[in-house]
Backbone as ProteinMPNN parsed JSONL, in Angstrom:
{"seq_chain_A": "MRRFVSVFIGIAVLFSCLLLFFPQYLPQELLPASQAVSHWVKELEQYIWPEPEARPHAPAYDVIRAIDGDTLLISMYGTETIVRLIGIDAPESVHPDEEKNTAEGEQVSLWLKQYIAGKQVMLEYDQEMNDRYGRTLAYAYVDNRMLEDILLTMEPNIRYQHHFEMLEKEARDSGSGFWGTVFFEK", "coords_chain_A": {"N_chain_A": [[0.83, -1.199, 0.0], [1.948, 1.267, 0.798], [3.846, 1.615, -1.169], [2.213, 1.951, -3.398], [0.926, 4.383, -2.763], [3.166, 6.095, -2.719], [3.991, 5.904, -5.409], [1.707, 6.935, -6.642], [1.679, 9.579, -5.632], [4.084, 10.466, -6.724], [3.487, 10.362, -9.488], [1.411, 12.214, -9.564], [2.777, 14.566, -8.83], [4.59, 14.754, -10.956], [2.777, 15.035, -13.105], [1.58, 17.46, -12.367], [3.786, 19.157, -12.583], [4.207, 19.008, -15.335], [1.814, 20.21, -16.195], [2.202, 22.776, -15.187], [4.799, 23.738, -16.004], [5.278, 22.918, -18.646], [3.131, 23.47, -20.563], [2.835, 23.699, -23.299], [3.326, 21.234, -24.423], [1.207, 19.672, -23.88], [-1.943, 18.011, -24.522], [-4.566, 19.837, -26.15], [-6.985, 19.848, -24.726], [-6.2, 19.701, -22.08], [-5.196, 22.149, -21.358], [-6.838, 24.072, -19.89], [-6.597, 22.94, -17.318], [-3.879, 23.27, -16.866], [-3.731, 26.07, -16.735], [-5.259, 26.455, -14.457], [-3.637, 25.238, -12.489], [-1.425, 26.951, -12.607], [-2.648, 29.28, -11.668], [-3.297, 28.461, -9.026], [-0.711, 28.118, -8.005], [0.245, 30.766, -8.086], [-1.52, 31.943, -6.257], [-0.773, 30.559, -3.924], [1.879, 31.429, -3.666], [1.506, 34.025, -2.733], [1.002, 33.629, -0.072], [3.303, 32.392, 0.786], [5.449, 34.02, -0.132], [4.782, 36.989, 0.445], [3.63, 39.96, -1.199], [4.756, 43.178, -0.483], [2.735, 45.606, 1.132], [1.393, 48.701, 2.104], [0.039, 49.113, 5.326], [-3.186, 50.08, 5.812], [-4.221, 51.18, 8.175], [-2.137, 51.712, 9.814], [-0.19, 53.772, 11.989], [1.119, 56.923, 10.921], [4.292, 58.389, 10.829], [6.224, 61.339, 11.309], [9.02, 62.098, 9.324], [12.116, 63.046, 10.432], [14.732, 63.2, 9.455], [16.92, 61.579, 7.082], [19.424, 59.515, 8.239], [21.477, 58.047, 7.101], [22.02, 55.91, 4.251], [20.414, 53.743, 4.965], [19.058, 54.212, 7.298], [16.753, 55.957, 9.31], [15.642, 58.931, 11.008], [12.956, 59.469, 12.966], [9.922, 61.018, 14.163], [8.273, 59.675, 16.715], [5.447, 59.529, 18.353], [6.145, 61.938, 19.595], [8.728, 61.466, 20.368], [12.11, 61.232, 19.404], [13.125, 58.753, 17.223], [15.284, 56.257, 16.105], [15.281, 54.504, 13.12], [16.124, 51.564, 11.635], [16.253, 50.368, 8.447], [14.847, 47.351, 7.442], [16.297, 44.784, 5.542], [17.919, 46.301, 3.941], [21.225, 47.178, 3.307], [23.026, 49.575, 3.095], [25.918, 51.088, 1.556], [28.561, 52.465, 3.6], [28.389, 55.803, 4.967], [28.448, 57.578, 7.049], [30.156, 56.595, 8.929], [32.177, 56.403, 11.871], [34.875, 55.749, 11.459], [36.475, 57.126, 9.031], [37.636, 55.964, 6.751], [36.018, 53.861, 6.077], [33.804, 54.926, 4.903], [32.126, 55.482, 1.803], [31.973, 56.652, -1.623], [29.696, 55.739, -2.902], [28.081, 55.22, -0.717], [27.699, 57.824, 0.222], [26.266, 58.791, -1.965], [23.826, 57.247, -1.989], [22.873, 57.959, 0.506], [22.502, 60.742, 0.262], [20.54, 60.71, -1.757], [18.419, 59.401, -0.409], [17.953, 61.215, 1.677], [16.988, 63.424, 0.249], [14.739, 62.278, -0.98], [13.069, 61.496, 1.142], [12.551, 63.77, 2.568], [10.375, 65.836, 4.358], [8.306, 63.987, 4.4], [6.06, 61.358, 5.527], [6.217, 58.237, 7.298], [5.025, 54.891, 7.428], [5.299, 52.111, 9.554], [6.307, 48.68, 9.539], [6.788, 45.785, 11.379], [9.042, 42.997, 11.97], [10.41, 39.906, 12.992], [12.3, 40.703, 14.989], [12.41, 43.552, 17.084], [14.336, 45.442, 17.677], [17.763, 46.265, 16.892], [21.199, 45.294, 17.648], [22.262, 47.71, 18.36], [20.247, 49.13, 19.464], [18.499, 50.361, 17.753], [15.317, 50.818, 16.178], [13.936, 48.243, 14.266], [12.501, 48.02, 11.121], [10.213, 47.726, 8.328], [9.666, 50.263, 6.047], [7.089, 52.355, 4.875], [6.351, 54.636, 2.378], [4.287, 56.961, 0.933], [2.481, 54.869, 0.375], [4.155, 52.879, -0.591], [6.717, 50.467, -0.267], [9.67, 51.489, 1.187], [12.062, 50.098, 1.129], [11.737, 48.656, -1.209], [12.102, 50.646, -3.065], [14.752, 51.365, -2.647], [16.523, 48.974, -2.562], [19.389, 40.563, 2.867], [18.447, 40.522, 5.969], [18.738, 38.096, 8.331], [16.926, 37.502, 11.419], [14.862, 38.66, 10.087], [13.085, 38.202, 7.555], [10.789, 38.302, 6.013], [10.137, 39.495, 3.511], [12.203, 38.619, 1.945], [12.428, 36.992, -0.415], [11.084, 38.603, -2.243], [12.764, 40.897, -2.254], [15.09, 39.713, -3.241], [14.316, 39.056, -5.841], [13.939, 41.65, -6.888], [16.565, 42.599, -6.625], [17.919, 40.882, -8.396], [16.718, 41.639, -10.814], [17.645, 44.296, -10.958], [20.426, 43.882, -11.018], [20.686, 42.343, -13.384], [19.822, 44.201, -15.274], [21.596, 46.225, -14.938], [21.026, 48.388, -13.295], [21.078, 51.204, -11.004], [23.504, 50.862, -8.407], [24.425, 48.55, -9.521], [25.155, 49.16, -12.043], [27.555, 50.358, -11.781], [31.06, 50.306, -10.82], [31.141, 49.511, -8.234], [30.407, 46.975, -7.09], [32.357, 45.38, -8.039], [34.553, 45.454, -6.529]], "CA_chain_A": [[0.0, 0.0, 0.0], [2.827, 2.44, 0.859], [4.459, 1.76, -2.482], [1.179, 2.482, -4.276], [0.752, 5.792, -2.418], [4.363, 6.796, -3.184], [3.932, 5.979, -6.871], [0.611, 7.845, -6.979], [2.141, 10.944, -5.343], [5.093, 10.782, -7.737], [2.803, 10.622, -10.759], [0.673, 13.476, -9.405], [3.757, 15.659, -8.87], [5.074, 14.821, -12.331], [1.699, 15.592, -13.923], [1.442, 18.874, -11.998], [4.921, 19.871, -13.191], [3.9, 19.118, -16.76], [0.765, 21.22, -16.352], [2.7, 24.095, -14.831], [6.002, 24.192, -16.699], [5.339, 22.536, -20.056], [1.778, 23.377, -21.118], [2.869, 23.635, -24.759], [3.418, 19.831, -24.84], [0.0, 18.969, -23.44], [-3.086, 18.068, -25.431], [-5.347, 21.074, -26.036], [-8.043, 19.743, -23.707], [-5.633, 19.825, -20.734], [-4.741, 23.518, -21.116], [-7.511, 24.706, -18.745], [-6.025, 22.415, -16.074], [-2.577, 23.928, -16.726], [-3.982, 27.436, -16.28], [-5.734, 26.372, -13.071], [-2.48, 24.966, -11.644], [-0.673, 28.205, -12.547], [-3.391, 30.177, -10.781], [-3.125, 27.984, -7.653], [0.665, 28.406, -7.589], [0.328, 32.207, -7.82], [-2.22, 32.179, -4.988], [0.05, 30.013, -2.85], [3.049, 32.292, -3.514], [1.14, 35.196, -1.931], [1.098, 33.255, 1.339], [4.689, 32.041, 1.081], [6.247, 35.219, -0.383], [3.802, 38.057, 0.255], [4.04, 41.245, -1.766], [4.571, 44.199, 0.545], [1.758, 46.665, 0.909], [1.221, 49.521, 3.304], [-1.124, 48.791, 6.158], [-3.943, 51.333, 5.757], [-4.552, 51.751, 9.481], [-0.917, 51.904, 10.594], [0.078, 55.198, 12.213], [2.159, 57.549, 10.11], [5.216, 59.167, 11.646], [6.983, 62.352, 10.573], [10.45, 61.855, 9.155], [12.945, 64.198, 10.779], [15.758, 63.199, 8.407], [17.622, 60.318, 6.84], [20.752, 59.553, 8.843], [22.334, 57.565, 6.019], [21.253, 55.228, 3.212], [19.539, 52.683, 5.467], [18.617, 54.569, 8.643], [15.948, 57.181, 9.387], [15.297, 59.504, 12.302], [11.554, 59.852, 12.862], [9.26, 61.45, 15.385], [7.284, 58.671, 17.066], [4.733, 59.974, 19.562], [6.885, 63.025, 20.206], [10.084, 61.042, 20.714], [12.967, 60.937, 18.258], [13.389, 57.328, 17.157], [16.117, 55.843, 14.977], [14.725, 53.329, 12.468], [17.026, 50.881, 10.692], [15.423, 49.709, 7.44], [15.094, 45.922, 7.284], [16.533, 44.327, 4.179], [18.821, 47.209, 3.243], [22.533, 47.382, 3.911], [23.645, 50.567, 2.212], [27.336, 51.37, 1.829], [28.765, 53.426, 4.687], [28.56, 57.221, 4.627], [28.63, 58.355, 8.28], [30.896, 55.753, 9.875], [33.216, 57.165, 12.578], [36.14, 55.478, 10.777], [36.285, 57.757, 7.722], [38.09, 55.094, 5.671], [34.939, 52.937, 5.719], [32.792, 55.648, 4.139], [32.36, 55.368, 0.361], [31.238, 57.585, -2.49], [28.37, 55.142, -3.126], [27.328, 55.459, 0.515], [27.311, 59.242, 0.178], [25.268, 58.948, -3.014], [22.532, 56.719, -1.562], [22.471, 58.764, 1.65], [21.985, 62.009, -0.281], [19.282, 60.416, -2.446], [17.384, 59.113, 0.584], [17.654, 62.466, 2.374], [16.139, 64.231, -0.629], [13.48, 61.577, -1.244], [12.256, 61.355, 2.346], [12.349, 65.084, 3.187], [9.005, 66.32, 4.509], [7.319, 62.91, 4.251], [5.725, 60.521, 6.668], [6.401, 56.805, 7.064], [4.318, 53.892, 8.227], [6.261, 51.056, 9.843], [5.871, 47.292, 9.723], [7.849, 45.098, 12.102], [9.213, 41.579, 11.673], [10.662, 39.092, 14.18], [13.012, 41.478, 16.006], [12.004, 44.955, 17.133], [15.515, 46.297, 17.789], [19.04, 45.629, 16.593], [22.135, 45.306, 18.774], [22.569, 49.103, 18.692], [19.05, 49.739, 20.042], [17.671, 51.009, 16.733], [14.088, 50.122, 15.811], [14.008, 47.568, 12.975], [11.182, 48.055, 10.492], [10.0, 48.02, 6.918], [9.062, 51.601, 6.029], [6.234, 52.649, 3.727], [6.241, 56.049, 2.045], [3.334, 57.092, -0.177], [1.939, 53.523, 0.155], [5.134, 52.014, -1.248], [7.782, 50.087, 0.644], [10.91, 52.221, 0.942], [13.072, 49.101, 0.785], [11.542, 48.376, -2.637], [12.67, 51.752, -3.826], [16.208, 51.307, -2.479], [17.012, 47.592, -2.716], [18.325, 40.684, 3.84], [19.168, 40.194, 7.181], [17.958, 37.206, 9.187], [15.771, 36.664, 11.129], [13.81, 39.479, 9.487], [13.16, 37.747, 6.173], [9.45, 38.185, 5.449], [10.124, 39.883, 2.102], [13.5, 38.282, 1.374], [12.252, 36.542, -1.797], [10.71, 39.79, -3.016], [13.962, 41.706, -2.425], [16.02, 38.987, -4.104], [13.849, 39.222, -7.221], [14.258, 43.015, -7.292], [18.013, 42.706, -6.778], [18.288, 40.192, -9.636], [16.299, 42.497, -11.926], [18.561, 45.444, -11.012], [21.737, 43.386, -11.438], [20.6, 41.945, -14.79], [19.642, 45.367, -16.143], [22.654, 47.202, -14.678], [20.428, 49.571, -12.658], [21.636, 51.68, -9.738], [24.897, 50.518, -8.154], [24.822, 47.425, -10.366], [25.716, 49.723, -13.258], [28.842, 50.989, -11.45], [32.115, 49.353, -10.483], [31.121, 49.312, -6.784], [30.355, 45.566, -6.707], [33.513, 44.675, -8.586], [35.664, 45.579, -5.553]], "C_chain_A": [[0.874, 1.263, 0.0], [3.469, 2.702, -0.5], [3.457, 2.379, -3.463], [0.983, 3.985, -4.028], [1.948, 6.605, -2.909], [4.357, 6.962, -4.695], [2.855, 6.967, -7.294], [1.033, 9.302, -6.76], [3.177, 11.37, -6.381], [4.471, 11.116, -9.078], [2.047, 11.95, -10.687], [1.617, 14.675, -9.472], [4.28, 15.845, -10.291], [4.024, 15.457, -13.245], [1.508, 17.084, -13.63], [2.569, 19.703, -12.599], [4.703, 20.041, -14.693], [2.87, 20.211, -17.012], [1.307, 22.622, -16.164], [3.818, 24.588, -15.745], [6.055, 23.889, -18.197], [3.959, 22.439, -20.693], [1.768, 23.247, -22.648], [2.92, 22.188, -25.263], [2.179, 19.023, -24.467], [-1.072, 19.01, -24.523], [-3.931, 19.307, -25.134], [-6.387, 21.004, -24.918], [-7.514, 19.835, -22.277], [-5.17, 21.242, -20.404], [-5.506, 24.221, -19.993], [-6.962, 24.214, -17.402], [-4.663, 23.071, -15.817], [-2.751, 25.351, -16.21], [-4.462, 27.449, -14.833], [-4.569, 26.134, -12.118], [-1.632, 26.231, -11.506], [-1.333, 29.191, -11.602], [-3.196, 29.767, -9.32], [-1.721, 28.282, -7.145], [0.817, 29.885, -7.261], [-0.373, 32.559, -6.512], [-1.379, 31.718, -3.808], [1.273, 30.891, -2.603], [2.734, 33.517, -2.67], [1.206, 34.892, -0.443], [2.54, 32.946, 1.727], [5.575, 33.274, 0.971], [5.3, 36.375, -0.615], [4.418, 39.286, -0.405], [3.813, 42.299, -0.683], [3.503, 45.197, 0.157], [1.557, 47.409, 2.215], [-0.045, 49.114, 4.039], [-1.946, 50.067, 6.299], [-4.231, 51.968, 7.11], [-3.325, 51.919, 10.376], [-0.697, 53.396, 10.815], [1.21, 55.685, 11.312], [2.992, 58.448, 11.011], [5.966, 60.159, 10.761], [8.449, 61.95, 10.504], [11.184, 63.145, 9.511], [14.044, 64.323, 9.729], [16.232, 61.767, 8.183], [19.021, 60.474, 7.428], [21.793, 59.121, 7.814], [21.446, 56.784, 5.053], [20.34, 54.129, 3.682], [18.976, 52.967, 6.858], [17.904, 55.916, 8.63], [15.845, 57.648, 10.833], [13.876, 60.017, 12.155], [11.055, 60.354, 14.203], [8.125, 60.472, 15.655], [6.669, 59.055, 18.405], [5.532, 61.02, 20.333], [8.308, 62.685, 20.607], [10.87, 60.761, 19.44], [13.379, 59.468, 18.316], [14.219, 57.03, 15.916], [15.561, 54.536, 14.434], [15.726, 52.802, 11.451], [16.141, 50.089, 9.74], [15.821, 48.243, 7.288], [15.314, 45.618, 5.802], [17.477, 45.192, 3.384], [20.13, 47.294, 4.016], [23.301, 48.291, 2.963], [25.127, 50.712, 2.539], [27.456, 52.479, 2.875], [28.931, 54.853, 4.169], [28.805, 58.079, 5.863], [29.381, 57.55, 9.354], [31.975, 56.592, 10.559], [34.615, 56.947, 11.987], [35.975, 55.935, 9.334], [36.681, 56.861, 6.55], [37.007, 54.118, 5.215], [33.833, 53.607, 4.913], [33.152, 55.62, 2.652], [31.557, 56.429, -0.395], [29.831, 57.059, -2.751], [27.482, 55.33, -1.907], [26.829, 56.889, 0.584], [26.164, 59.452, -0.816], [23.899, 58.456, -2.561], [21.992, 57.502, -0.371], [21.851, 60.09, 1.192], [20.638, 61.786, -0.967], [18.155, 60.207, -1.443], [16.988, 60.38, 1.336], [16.722, 63.342, 1.543], [14.77, 63.592, -0.823], [12.53, 61.639, -0.049], [11.9, 62.695, 2.996], [10.872, 65.485, 3.188], [7.927, 65.255, 4.41], [7.047, 62.222, 5.577], [5.951, 59.065, 6.282], [5.458, 56.016, 7.956], [5.297, 52.737, 8.392], [5.585, 49.703, 9.97], [7.053, 46.559, 10.336], [7.886, 43.627, 11.702], [9.505, 40.863, 12.992], [11.337, 39.866, 15.313], [12.566, 42.932, 15.935], [13.203, 45.897, 17.14], [16.764, 45.524, 17.396], [19.97, 45.77, 17.794], [22.542, 46.711, 19.195], [21.365, 49.834, 19.277], [18.16, 50.45, 19.038], [16.428, 50.162, 16.471], [14.267, 49.523, 14.423], [12.622, 47.545, 12.361], [11.285, 48.16, 8.981], [9.277, 49.362, 6.92], [8.274, 51.797, 4.741], [6.102, 54.158, 3.575], [5.323, 56.132, 0.841], [2.798, 55.727, -0.606], [2.872, 52.605, -0.627], [6.264, 51.717, -0.272], [9.085, 50.781, 0.244], [12.037, 51.264, 0.539], [12.966, 48.687, -0.682], [12.263, 49.42, -3.468], [14.197, 51.697, -3.756], [16.788, 49.976, -2.982], [18.24, 47.466, -1.956], [18.873, 40.123, 5.096], [18.287, 39.328, 8.064], [17.926, 37.747, 10.598], [14.625, 37.436, 10.479], [13.789, 39.239, 7.982], [11.803, 37.657, 5.488], [9.428, 38.475, 3.949], [11.439, 39.551, 1.393], [13.376, 37.863, -0.086], [11.94, 37.727, -2.707], [11.944, 40.656, -3.296], [14.955, 41.028, -3.357], [15.609, 39.108, -5.573], [14.175, 40.621, -7.733], [15.758, 43.2, -7.509], [18.461, 42.051, -8.08], [17.912, 41.04, -10.851], [17.255, 43.677, -12.086], [19.937, 45.017, -11.517], [21.729, 43.049, -12.933], [20.49, 43.138, -15.733], [20.726, 46.434, -15.942], [22.132, 48.474, -14.046], [21.171, 49.94, -11.379], [23.106, 51.337, -9.592], [25.366, 49.356, -9.011], [25.406, 47.915, -11.68], [27.052, 50.418, -13.016], [29.864, 49.907, -11.16], [32.112, 49.014, -8.985], [31.186, 47.838, -6.391], [31.497, 44.741, -7.303], [34.685, 44.702, -7.624], [35.875, 44.3, -4.81]], "O_chain_A": [[0.577, 2.22, -0.715], [3.616, 3.847, -0.926], [3.824, 3.237, -4.267], [0.887, 4.764, -4.976], [1.768, 7.691, -3.46], [4.681, 8.034, -5.207], [3.07, 7.756, -8.214], [0.773, 10.158, -7.605], [3.15, 12.504, -6.861], [4.894, 12.066, -9.736], [2.048, 12.719, -11.648], [1.296, 15.684, -10.098], [4.396, 16.973, -10.77], [4.349, 16.316, -14.064], [1.297, 17.876, -14.548], [2.343, 20.818, -13.069], [4.985, 21.102, -15.25], [3.024, 21.031, -17.917], [0.93, 23.547, -16.883], [3.787, 25.728, -16.208], [6.798, 24.537, -18.934], [3.643, 21.42, -21.308], [0.803, 22.743, -23.222], [2.588, 21.937, -26.422], [2.121, 17.819, -24.718], [-1.105, 19.93, -25.34], [-3.995, 19.764, -23.993], [-6.637, 22.001, -24.241], [-8.298, 20.029, -21.348], [-4.787, 21.506, -19.265], [-4.878, 24.918, -19.196], [-6.87, 24.991, -16.452], [-4.336, 23.39, -14.674], [-1.999, 25.79, -15.34], [-4.114, 28.349, -14.069], [-4.506, 26.751, -11.055], [-1.171, 26.55, -10.41], [-0.655, 29.862, -10.823], [-2.957, 30.621, -8.466], [-1.549, 28.657, -5.985], [1.451, 30.232, -6.264], [0.125, 33.381, -5.742], [-1.287, 32.418, -2.799], [1.67, 31.083, -1.453], [3.609, 34.006, -1.955], [1.439, 35.792, 0.364], [2.954, 33.206, 2.857], [6.366, 33.551, 1.873], [5.031, 36.719, -1.766], [5.588, 39.602, -0.187], [2.766, 42.297, -0.034], [3.384, 45.582, -1.006], [1.553, 46.814, 3.293], [-1.068, 48.81, 3.425], [-1.453, 51.05, 6.853], [-4.463, 53.175, 7.186], [-3.456, 52.233, 11.56], [-0.984, 54.202, 9.93], [2.134, 54.939, 10.99], [2.459, 59.176, 11.849], [6.3, 59.859, 9.615], [9.039, 61.518, 11.495], [10.901, 64.205, 8.952], [14.27, 65.401, 9.178], [15.976, 60.872, 8.989], [19.716, 61.451, 7.146], [22.846, 59.743, 7.674], [20.231, 56.983, 5.044], [19.552, 53.613, 2.89], [18.473, 52.06, 7.522], [18.373, 56.882, 8.028], [15.949, 56.849, 11.764], [13.606, 60.889, 11.329], [11.683, 60.141, 15.24], [7.136, 60.439, 14.922], [7.298, 58.919, 19.454], [5.59, 60.992, 21.562], [9.021, 63.537, 21.136], [10.362, 60.131, 18.512], [13.911, 58.999, 19.322], [13.903, 57.489, 14.818], [15.386, 53.571, 15.179], [16.122, 53.509, 10.524], [15.366, 49.237, 10.174], [16.985, 47.93, 7.037], [14.608, 46.13, 4.933], [17.811, 44.85, 2.249], [20.133, 47.461, 5.235], [24.107, 47.841, 2.149], [25.539, 50.483, 3.676], [26.567, 53.319, 3.014], [29.513, 55.093, 3.111], [29.316, 59.193, 5.747], [29.24, 57.814, 10.548], [32.624, 57.409, 9.904], [35.445, 57.855, 12.011], [35.403, 55.22, 8.512], [36.116, 56.987, 5.464], [37.066, 53.603, 4.099], [33.01, 52.922, 4.304], [34.322, 55.719, 2.284], [30.605, 57.012, 0.125], [28.879, 57.837, -2.816], [26.281, 55.569, -2.034], [25.684, 57.142, 0.957], [25.218, 60.191, -0.544], [22.907, 59.166, -2.727], [20.781, 57.689, -0.251], [20.799, 60.497, 1.686], [19.706, 62.57, -0.787], [17.068, 60.762, -1.597], [15.805, 60.593, 1.603], [15.779, 63.932, 2.072], [13.754, 64.287, -0.83], [11.324, 61.815, -0.218], [11.042, 62.748, 3.878], [10.212, 65.471, 2.149], [6.744, 65.587, 4.341], [7.704, 62.467, 6.588], [5.887, 58.701, 5.108], [5.14, 56.417, 9.075], [6.045, 52.421, 7.466], [4.453, 49.592, 10.44], [8.185, 46.694, 9.871], [6.917, 43.081, 11.176], [8.899, 41.191, 14.012], [10.975, 39.695, 16.477], [12.369, 43.475, 14.848], [13.104, 47.027, 16.663], [16.829, 44.303, 17.54], [19.576, 46.301, 18.832], [23.107, 46.891, 20.274], [21.447, 51.03, 19.559], [17.172, 51.075, 19.421], [16.483, 48.934, 16.536], [14.7, 50.214, 13.501], [11.667, 47.103, 12.999], [12.289, 48.613, 8.431], [8.365, 49.569, 7.72], [8.736, 51.447, 3.655], [5.78, 54.865, 4.531], [5.546, 55.454, -0.162], [2.672, 55.452, -1.799], [2.416, 51.651, -1.258], [6.713, 52.6, 0.459], [9.538, 50.67, -0.895], [12.868, 51.601, -0.304], [13.976, 48.401, -1.324], [12.943, 49.106, -4.445], [14.859, 51.969, -4.757], [17.596, 50.045, -3.908], [18.842, 46.393, -1.93], [19.754, 39.263, 5.092], [17.218, 39.759, 8.497], [18.877, 38.436, 10.967], [13.525, 36.901, 10.34], [14.404, 39.987, 7.222], [11.686, 36.985, 4.463], [8.763, 37.764, 3.196], [11.752, 40.139, 0.358], [14.148, 38.333, -0.921], [12.477, 37.832, -3.81], [12.152, 41.099, -4.425], [15.593, 41.692, -4.175], [16.464, 39.247, -6.448], [14.63, 40.78, -8.865], [16.178, 43.87, -8.453], [19.296, 42.606, -8.794], [18.687, 41.151, -11.801], [17.636, 44.025, -13.204], [20.543, 45.702, -12.341], [22.648, 43.421, -13.662], [20.997, 43.1, -16.854], [20.775, 47.422, -16.675], [22.722, 49.539, -14.232], [21.81, 49.095, -10.751], [23.879, 51.497, -10.536], [26.568, 49.182, -9.214], [26.088, 47.155, -12.368], [27.621, 51.003, -13.938], [29.557, 48.718, -11.248], [32.999, 48.298, -8.52], [31.922, 47.474, -5.474], [31.576, 43.532, -7.082], [35.702, 44.052, -7.865], [36.759, 44.22, -3.957]]}, "name": "protein", "num_of_chains": 1, "seq": "MRRFVSVFIGIAVLFSCLLLFFPQYLPQELLPASQAVSHWVKELEQYIWPEPEARPHAPAYDVIRAIDGDTLLISMYGTETIVRLIGIDAPESVHPDEEKNTAEGEQVSLWLKQYIAGKQVMLEYDQEMNDRYGRTLAYAYVDNRMLEDILLTMEPNIRYQHHFEMLEKEARDSGSGFWGTVFFEK"}
């Protein structure tokens, strides 16, 4: 009986793969099944790798300034709070050891400062609330768009890791942003 179940599961997986990945080789009458399997996979991906979206009822906080390319200073209930963006590790620009600061770090820091000026952010938290330096860890949403999406992961905060990896691959393949410079060749 166990052998029968194993063979049945194997055939079902093989058939599902055919439906999903090779619909062009299937008889015409099986195409609706192939489209249904594709739809189910897309639905399942939303639970496994959710697309980020701003939470409509999350409080919005005033941005005081961007500290560097991956850190914000915001006003949270009247208190200045440092927020470290999850999933972003921008090159250094304000490190006390000047030798660690880079032109690319300065560039992303300047861009973020200009982009975020006068705006508000909504925050979404993951597994850890603070890093080892006491900074608040969060995904930040500006104008209903994830700031990390705009910039382009650090465990255990990996909720959108797959999403970021796809964006990074697209940027690398197209030579966008820092991928179009010699920064990553060092």
